[in-house]
N, C-alpha and C positions, 0 to 999 in steps of 0.2 A: 304951808305944807306943800311939798312938791306934788304936782299933778301926775297922774298915771294915765296913759292912753287907754281909752275904752277898748275892750277886747270882746269879740263876739264868738271866738272859737269855742266849740263845745268841749266838754270833758272827753278825753280819749279813753274809752272803755270798750274794747272790741272782743267779741267772742267769735271764734272761727265756726263757720257752719260745717256740717259733716263732710261735705265734699272737699272744702278747702283744707280741713283738718287731715283728711285722708291723703291729699296731695302733698301737704307739708311733711307728713310722716314718711311717705314714700321717698321724697327727696332727701330728707334728713338721714334715713337709714342708708341710702345709697352713699351719701357723703361719709357717714361713719364707718362703713364697711369697705369702701372701694377707694377712697382718697389715699394718695401716697403720703407716707410719713405720719407725723403726729400733729395734734392741734397747734402746737407752737411753731411748726415749720412753715416757711413761706409757701411751700407747695400746697399745704393743707389749707391755708388761708385763701390762696388763689382758687382752689376748688370750691371753697365756701362762697367766694365772690361769684363764681360762675353759677353756683346753685341758687343764689339769690334771684337771678333773672328767671328762674323756673318757678318761683313761688307764685301763688295766686295774685293776679293783677290787682284785685280789690285790696288785698292786704298790703302790697307794695305801695299802692297809692296812699293808703292811710298812714303808713310809716313815713312816706315822703312829705306828707302834709305836716306831720308831727315834727319832723326834722326842721322844716321851715319855720313853724310857729307852734310851740309846745303848749299854747293856750294858757288860761288863767291859773291852772294848777301845776303846770310844768312837769307833768308826769303822764304816763300811759300805762294801761294794764291790758295785756293780751291774754286771753283765756283760751284753753283748749289745745295747747301745744303738746306735742308728743314728748314724753320723758321716760317711758319704759318703767313705770312704777313697779310692776310686778317683778322685773328683773334686777332691781337695785340691790347692791350689797348693803350691809349695815352702814349706818351713818358714820363717817370717819370721826375720830375723837382725838386727833393729834394736831398740835399747833403747826401751821404752815401747810395744811393739806391743800393740794391742787389736783387738777385733772390733766394729766400728761398724756393719757392714752385716748384713742378715738372713742367717742361715746355719742349717744343720741343727744344728750344735753349739750355737749360741746358743739355738735353740728348745728343745733338750733341757735345757740348763742353767737357763734362766729358768723353764721349766715346773716342773722339780723344785724350784727355789728358792721358787716360789709355793706348792708343796705343803708345804714345810717352814716357811715363814714369808713373808718378803719379801726380794727381792734388795736388796743395798746395796753402796755403794762410797764411797771417800774422795777428795775433790777433790784433795788433794796427791799422791795415788798414781795414776799413769797417767791423770791428768785426770778421774778419776771414772767411767771406763768400767765398765759392769756386767759385761761379759764381757772378760776380760783374757788375753792370751797368756802362757804360761810357756814360754819358749824360751831356749836359750843364745845369748849375744851375743858376737861377737868382741871381744877386748880386756877383757872383764869376767869372765874365768874365775874370779878369786878373789873376786868380789863375793858378799857374804852376802845373797843375795836371789834372786828368780826368774830373773834374767838370768845367773847364774853357773853354773859347772859343777864347782866344788870341793865338798868336803863341806859341806853346808848344815846348820848346827847345829840342834838341837831348839828349837822355839819355839811359843808360842801366837801366832796371827796378830794383828799389831798389839796386842801385849800392853800397850803403854803407854797405849792409848786407853780411855776410860771406856765407849765403845760399840763395843768390838771385836766382830768377827763371832761369832755363836753357832755357825755351821757354815761350813766351808770346803769347797767342791766343786771337784774336779779331774777334768776329762774328758779322756781320752786320745784325740787325733786321730791321732797317729803315734808309734809306739814308738821308743825309742832303738835305732838299728840295731846298736849294739855289744852290747846286752843288759845293760849295766852300770847304767844309771841306775835308781834305785829310790826310791819314796816310802817314808820310814820314819815310823812312828807309835809312840807310847808313851803309855799311859794312866795317870793317877794312881791309878786304881782297882786296877791291878796293882802299882803301885810303892809305894803308901803302907804296906802291911804289911811291906815289906822295909827300910824306913828306920829308923834308930836313933831312940830317944826324943829325943836331943839335936838331931838334925836336924829332926825333926817340930816340936819346940818353936821352933826358929829360923825355920822356914818360915812359921809363923803370926805371927811378929813383924814389925813395920814396919821392916825392916832392909835393904830392897832398893830400888834406884832403876832404873827401866827407861826407856831412851831410845827415841825413835822409830827404826824401821828405816831403813836408808839409802835405800830406795825412796821415802820421804816427802820427802827433801831438806830436812829440818828439822834444827835444831841444838838442843842442850841436852836435858835430861831431860824426860820427859813430865809428871812431877808430882813431888810430895814422896815421900819414902821410904814404902813400903808393904809388905805381906806377899806371899808367893808363894801361900800357901793362903788361901782365903776360903770363907765359907759354913758348911755343916754339917760338923762334925768327922768324922762317920761317912761322909760322901761329899762331900768338898770340891771346890770349883772350883780351877782352877790358873791362874796368871798369871805367866808367865816367858818370857824369851827369852835363851837361854844366850849369845848374841852381843851382847846389849844390856842385860842386867840386871846391875847392879853391886852387890855387897854393901857395906854400910857398917860392918859389924863383922867380926871374925875368925870368930866362930861362924857368921855368915851365909855367909862365904866357904867354910868347911868344909861347910856344908849344901848349897851349890850343887854342890860337887865330888861329894858323895855322891849327890845327886839325878841328876846327869849319869851317873854310873856305873850307877845303877839304871835310868835310861832306856835306856842301851845294853844292859843285861842282859835287858830285857824287850821290846825293840823288835821290831816286825814290819816286814818290807820287802815292798812291793808293786811288782813290775816291771810297770807298767801296759801293756796292749796296747790297740789301737784298739777303741772301744766300751765300755771300762770306765770307770766313774765312781766315784771314791773320795770319800766324804763323811766329813769329820773333825769330831767334836764338839769345837769349839775351847774349850769351857768346861772340859773334863776331859782333853783329849788334846793333846799336842804333836806336831809333825811336822817332818820335815827331809828331806834327800835324800842319797843316796850320791854319791860323786865319779864323774864320767864324762868322756870325751874327745869333744867335739863334732867333727864333720867340716866344718861350715859349707858344705855343698854342697846344701842344700835337703832333705836326708833326715833331719835331726836330730829328736830328740824334740820333740813339740809337744803340750802340754797347754793346755786353756783353763780358766780359773778364775772362779768366781763366789762371792761372799760372801752369807750368809743371816743376817738378823736376825729373831729370833722375836717381838720386841716393838718394832716400828718406832716406836711412839708415844714411847718413852723418849728418842729422839734428835730429836724434833720441832724443837727450837730450833736444831739444826745443819743442818736440811734445808730450803733455800729452797723455797717454794711446795709444801711437803709432798711433795717428790720423793724420789728414792731415793739421792741423793748427799749425804754428810755433808761440810760445809765447816767454816768457823771459827765459833765461838760468837759470837752477836751481843753487842755491847757495851751495857751498861746505859745508859739515857738519863740 
């Protein structure tokens, strides 16, 4: 069985103290009310980047440490962030809902994104909005995506894509009133030592094809067959979507079944409440969601999501005008 390097990093679970929370709220409100343009505009992102340097030094240090080494769980939970719970409108209930207007939540998300790297989005998904709503939508209960309310299987975000996000951020604006909906995460750093030698060997082999998620409205596989594990054998990256990754051999199929079992056995569930921000290291951690029953009365669970890319330059050919939205690759002349 492949060895995994010993890791001493603690779990990242940070609660803002009152003075830090007050400072973050002041800075976020200033960004939301005074920045030029809208959250998708380059000027707004630049203002968020400047705002990041004003955040409390202790918080910036913790996020910097997480960016360098996300620890054995590959996730972080920040508690006590401002979200203006009392001023929220009803939870959106339409497919494709995004946050195009300045808001406190957008200010928090884009500021943290600039601290971790750069915000990014994908044109085929929610038209490339940098801040996206994660809400249940009537009629889409069985959808394997952010609009559904059935069990969402474990996946790396946009696993099919060469430039998938490095981090996925989920900020809770409104909790599930039933208390059932929970973000589930599982990290390959916990799972790898539990896998059989046969499964580990199979996961390193190019015997898996991953299709785009249904939210992209694309057809066909993302690329030729490839492995699920990549990089350093002692601390590999992970690339899988249990709803969209298809094995091309029988041993690959067996490996996926065992991998899913180990994800379930080691998973952590976070039932997010307003002001909590979950950050998932998409390189080593998969995430999903428990099943829940929406009410569709304006009180349903409402998260907002932003993706982070730590090396924006790598996707330059896909980003028109060096913006933050990845589109289609240009055709050679």
